[in-house]
C-alpha positions in Angstrom: -7.8 -13.5 -27.2 -4.4 -14.0 -26.5 -3.3 -18.2 -25.4 -2.0 -18.5 -22.1 1.2 -20.6 -21.4 2.4 -22.3 -18.5 4.4 -19.7 -17.6 1.1 -17.4 -17.3 -0.7 -20.0 -15.1 2.3 -19.8 -12.6 2.0 -16.5 -12.4 -2.3 -16.4 -11.8 -1.7 -19.9 -9.2 1.2 -17.7 -7.5 -0.9 -14.3 -7.3 -4.2 -16.1 -6.0 -2.1 -18.0 -3.4 -0.2 -14.4 -2.1 -3.7 -13.3 -1.9 -5.3 -16.2 0.0 -2.3 -16.1 2.6 -2.9 -12.4 3.2 -6.8 -12.9 3.7 -6.4 -16.1 6.0 -4.2 -13.3 8.2 -0.5 -14.1 7.2 0.4 -10.7 6.2 2.5 -8.8 8.1 1.7 -5.2 6.8 -0.8 -3.5 4.7 -1.2 -0.1 2.9 -3.6 1.2 1.8 -3.2 4.2 -1.1 -6.3 6.5 -0.7 -7.8 7.3 -4.6 -10.9 9.0 -4.4 -10.8 11.2 -7.5 -9.3 14.0 -5.7 -6.5 11.3 -5.2 -6.3 10.2 -8.7 -5.9 13.6 -9.6 -2.9 14.6 -7.6 -1.4 11.4 -8.8 -1.7 8.6 -6.6 -2.6 5.9 -9.6 1.4 6.6 -10.1 2.2 6.2 -6.4 0.1 2.5 -6.4 2.1 1.8 -9.5 5.7 2.4 -7.6 4.4 0.3 -4.6 3.3 -2.4 -6.5 6.7 -2.2 -8.7 8.9 -2.3 -5.0 6.8 -5.2 -4.3 7.7 -7.1 -7.2 11.1 -6.0 -7.5 11.8 -7.2 -4.2 9.6 -10.3 -4.5 7.5 -9.0 -1.2 4.7 -12.2 0.1 3.5 -10.6 2.9 2.3 -7.4 2.2 -1.5 -6.1 1.3 -2.2 -3.2 -1.2 -5.4 -2.0 -0.8 -7.3 0.8 -2.6 -10.2 3.5 -0.5 -11.9 6.7 -1.2 -11.3 9.7 -0.3 -10.0 10.0 3.0 -11.4 14.2 3.4 -7.8 15.7 3.0 -7.8 16.5 -0.5 -5.6 19.3 0.1 -2.8 16.7 1.3 -3.3 13.9 -1.5 -2.1 12.0 -3.3 -2.3 9.7 0.6 -1.8 6.1 1.8 -1.9 4.5 5.2 0.4 2.0 6.4 -0.8 -1.0 9.1 2.3 -3.0 10.5 1.2 -5.9 12.5 0.9 -5.2 16.2 1.4 -1.2 15.3 -1.0 1.7 15.0 -1.7 2.6 11.0 0.2 5.8 10.0 -0.9 7.8 7.4 1.2 9.9 4.9 0.5 12.7 2.8 1.7 14.6 -0.2 3.2 11.7 -2.1 5.9 11.4 -4.2 7.4 8.3 -6.2 10.6 9.1 -4.0 9.0 9.3 -0.8 7.2 6.0 -1.5 9.8 4.5 -2.4 11.3 5.4 1.4 8.7 4.4 3.1 8.3 1.1 2.1 11.7 0.5 2.0 11.8 2.1 6.0 8.3 1.3 7.2 6.8 -1.4 5.4 9.9 -3.3 5.3 11.9 -2.2 8.2 9.4 -0.9 10.7 10.4 2.9 11.0 8.0 5.4 10.7 8.8 8.0 8.2 7.7 10.7 10.5 8.8 13.5 7.9 6.1 11.8 5.2 3.4 11.4 8.4 0.5 13.5 8.8 -1.1 11.3 11.9 -0.5 8.1 14.0 -3.4 6.1 14.9 -6.9 5.1 13.8 -9.5 8.0 12.9 -12.2 5.7 14.8 -14.1 6.8 17.8 -14.5 4.4 20.2 -17.7 4.5 22.8 
């Protein structure tokens, strides 16, 4: 097993701190990458990697990245849902690396929905 260095411990500490802040509600946005088998087969892992790369490259600390299973629209995978604090969630479909980078820059960071990649705005939940 590889020995941990001080830098490794600092990186782990920072990652845990960011996760804790987001769990406590300080996160401003959440991106869910749909990773059912259909999503993975269509390239969702690459979309997730691209998203994480953008977050790390820009040193963003207030965006939570999560995964979910199949969203039920296998023919439109890979998909991701962006939820910005105080706004309706937006489901994006037929994603590529380039599209995910644009969604991250314009929607997650800039607050503007990328309409040409969006399938739906709002929750699929039914309220009674």
